[in-house]
N, C-alpha and C positions, 0 to 999 in steps of 0.2 A: 571801901565800897560804900556807895551811897545807900541810904535806907530804902529808897525806891527799888534800886536794882536788887538789893538783898531780898526783897519780897517777891520779885518776879522771876528770878532765876531758879531753875529746878536742877537738882543734881542728877546727872546722867551717868549710869553705871558704865564701866568699861566694857566694850563689846568683845566677844570672843572672835578672833580672826577667822576661825574655821566656820563658825555659824554665819558670819557676814558673807563669806564666799558662797555658801550654800544658798542664802537668801537672794543674792544677786543673780545667781544662776537660774533659780526658780522663776524670778521675775522676768528675766530675758526669755526663757522658754514660753512663759505665759503670753508675753507680747507677741512672739513669733506665731504662736498658735492662733491668737486672735486675728492677726494680719492674714494668715493663711485662710481662715474661715471666711473672712471678709472678702478675699479675692474669689474664693470658690462660690460664694453666694452672689456673685455678680456685682460686687461693690454696692451694697445697700447703703444709701445715704439719706439724710433727712431732706425731704422736699420742702419747697417754699411754703406749702400749705400746712406744714407741721407734721405730716405723716411720713412714713418711710417709703422711699423710692428705690426700687430695684432696677438699676440701669440695664442689666442683662435682660431681664424680663421685658422691659420697655422696648429695647432695641429688637428683641425677637418678635414682639408684636408688630413693630413698625415694618420689619422685613416681611412678615406674613401678610400684611395688608398691602404690600407692593411699594412701599416708600423706598427710594434709593438712599444711599448713605448721607448725601447732602440734606435731603428732605428730613430724614430721620434725626439727624443731628440738630437741624433747625428747630424741629418740634420739641426735642429734648431740652434745648436751650430756653424755649418759651415756657416749658413746665417749671424750670428753675426761676425764671424771671417773674412770672405772674402766678398768683395764688390759684392752684388747681386742686379742689378737694379730692378728686380721684383721677390721677393722670391716665390710668388705663382706660377710663371711660371715654377718652378722646376718640378712640377708635370706633366708638359707636355712632359717630357722625351726629352728635347731639348739640345742644346749645352751648355746652362748655367749649367745644372745639371752635364754634363760630365766634365765641366771646374772645378767646385769646388771639385768634387770627385777626379779628377786628382791631384789637388793641395793637397788635404788631404792625398792621397796615397803617394805622394812624401814626404810629411812631416813625415808620419809614418816611412818611410824608413830611415829617418835621426835621429829618436829618439834613446835614449840610453837604452830603456827598453829591456827586454828579447825577444828572437825571438818568443816565444810562445805568449807573450802579443801583439807583433806587428802583428803577423799573425792573431790574433783574431780581432784586430782593422781593418785590411785590409778586412777580411771576412765580417764584419759589413757594410763597405762601399760598397762592391760589392753586398751585399744583398739588400741595399737600391736601387741600380740601377736596380736589377732584379725585385724587387717588383713593382717599379714604371713603369718599362717597360711593365710588364705583365698586368697592370691595366690601362694604358693610351692608348688613341687613339684606343679603341676597336670599330672597325667599320666593318659593314658587307659589303661584295662585292656582288652587285646585278647582275653583269654580267661580262663576261670575258673581256669586253672592259675597265674595271676599273683596270685590272692587269697592273702593272708598267713594263716598259722596264728594262731589267737586272734582273728580278725576276727569281730565280732558281725554276725549276719545275721538277716533276717526271711524266713520261709518261708510261702508261700501255696499251699494245696492246692486240689483241685477244688471244695471247698465254699465257698472264698473266705475262710475263717477264717485269720487270721495267727498265726504262732507264732514265738517268739524262739528262736534257737539260736546256736551258735558253731562256727567252723571248728576241727576237731581236728587235721587233717593234710591235706596236699595230695599225693595219690597220682598215679601215672602216668596212670590212666584215670578217676579219680574224685576228687571233693571229699568228704572225710569230715567230716561235721558231727555234732554231738551230737544224739541223737534228741530231737525236740521233745516237750514235754509240755503238756497243757491245764491249766486253772486248778485242777483237782483233783489234779494231779500224775501223771495217767495218760499213758503214752507214746503218741504218735501214730505209728502204723506204717502207711504206705501200701504198697500192692502194687507189685511190680516194674513198671516202665514207666509208673507214674502220673506225669502231668505236674505239675511244681512250679515256681513262680515264686520267684526269689531276689532279695532286695534288700539292699544293704549301703551303708554310709556310711564313707568313709575319715576319718582324724583331721582333715584340713583341710576337711571338709564336703562333699567331692565324693560324689555318690550314683551308684550303678550298679545295674542290674538285668539279669537274664537268665533265660531259660527253660531248663529241663532236665528230666530224667526220673529216677525212682528206679532205682538199679542194684542195690540189695540192702542188706544190713546186715552189720556186722562189729564186733568188739571191737578197739579201737585204744587203746593206752596206758591200758588199764583202763576205757575209756569205751565205752558202747554207741553206735555210730555209724551214721548213715544215709549211704549212699553215693550221691552224686549224680553223674551222668555229666557230664564236662567239656563246656563250651560255648565256642564261639568267636564267638558272637553276643552282644556286650555292648552295652547301651544306657546312655548317661549320663543320669542324672536331674537334676532341678533341684538345684543346690548349696545346701546349708544355709548360712545366713549365720554361724552360731555353732556351736562344738563343744558336744556334749551329753555328759552323764555320768549314769550310773545312780545313783539315790538310794534307792528302796525304803524310804521313811519315811512315817509317817502324816501326814495333813493334815486341816484343816477348810476347807471352802469354802462360800461364801455367794452366792446369786443377787444380782445388783446391778440396781437400777433407776435410771434417769436421771430426776431430778425437778427442776422449776423452783422455785427459792427466791427470796424477796425480791420486790420490785415496782418498777415504773418503771425508772429507770436502774440501780438496784441489783439488777435481776433477773438471775439466772444459773442455769445448769444444773449440777447436782451429782450425783455418783455415790453412791447410798445403798445400802449392803449390807443385806440382810435380817438380822434379829436371830437367826433360827434357821438354823444351818448344818447341814451333813452331813459325814459322815466318809468319807475316801478315802485313797488311797496315791499319793504322788508317785513315778512310776516312773523318770523321767529329767528332767533340767533343763538349760537353757542360758540364755545371756544374753537370748535372744529369746522363750523360751517353755518349756513343760513339758507332760508328759502325766500325767493323773491317772486312776487306776482306781477305780471306785466302783460300788456297787449302785444308786445313784440319780443317773445322769448328767443334766446339764442339756442342753437341746436345742442343736443347731448354731446359732450366731449369738448365743447368750445371753452376757450380760456376767457376770463372775464375780470374786470376791475369794478368794484362797487364802492360807492361813497354814500355814507348815511350818518345819522346822529342817533345816539341812544338818549339817556336822560342827561340833564345838566348841560345840554348843548355840546356834548363831547363828540368831536369829529372822528369818524372811523373811516379808514381807507384800507381795503383788503384786495388781494388777488386770489382768484380761485378757479375751479374747473366745474363746469355744469355736469353733474352726475346723472340727473334725471329731469325730465320735463313732463309735467302732467297737464293735460288740456283742461281749460276752464271755460265756462259759458259766460257771455255769448261768444267771446273770442279771446285769444291769447292763451296763457298758461302760467303754471307755477314752476319756476326753476329751483331745483335742489342743488345747492352749491357746496363743494368741499373747498375749504381754504387751502391755498398752496403757499402763500406768502403774506405774513402779517407782522407788522412792527410790534415790539414789546409794549409800546405805549397803547396802541390800538387794542392789542390782545388783553391788556390789563383793564382798559375801559370796558371791553365786552364782559370780562369776568366780574368786574365791579357791578355792572348792570344785572347780570344773571344771578349772582349770589347776594346782591344788595349789601356788599361789604366794600369798604374802601372809598 
């Protein structure tokens, strides 16, 4: 034996066969117990952020927030792919959720898959945002003093006409809102103690309304403001399914007729837009619908096709149904439209505009 080997080898005593069997058995039992505990605890694994990630807890939260299995699995994959300090905080609809969705949307755009597949992936990511937004931070407003500055509101006076405004400041005794204006730009000034109905929608789609009275007028932060007396009687309205965003861009719309084409077994109904359209303005849009102001509104219940652009010259074409028409001065009205048919590409363009992602 070489001198080097003689210095490194250590004499190992002969093992007792009985002791060896016992040691192996104990080791096997220990491994089985650890595996069992790991399974019962929901397969706790190390997350990409370096913390511990409990899969069962995450999936339970996803289900509680209304995500379907595909959406939940997609979000779980993103947690493992991108560093997330606290994966469970994603359900709070905060910046961390927007950050990983933005990263995922950017990556989808660089993939070499077909456009149809990529648009499907994008739509799943936007659906995750929408579902979590709808079901997070559902809080009641117990008084108008809880309304945030900058909140957009709708005011309805004694005549029943609706006007758009914005909260400028929350004062001790009043809610200060920008003085509303009509279509010609003329300020609407009601007398003191005039009853006014206020309607507002929070970012997650929750709607609230309350009745108040005019308390006067004042200039606040350089703005002419209408002072509305605070109210503690707040009613929750039907929650909107999707977030909306102001557009204020021109559009063309066409009345649509349902016609039967073909014959026999080939017979089918098809939506046929009229060749002559009318001009309007898209006021706001969401993944579920839009509002269009025009001098020539279609009747309630009419089918409609709308063509318009959002940002970055993205062309949008949608089919819908007129659910409500509100008259506006001096003529025409505002059509509230529910989408009935939208391509994935157009829907993703709308979502990208509304959520400023992708």
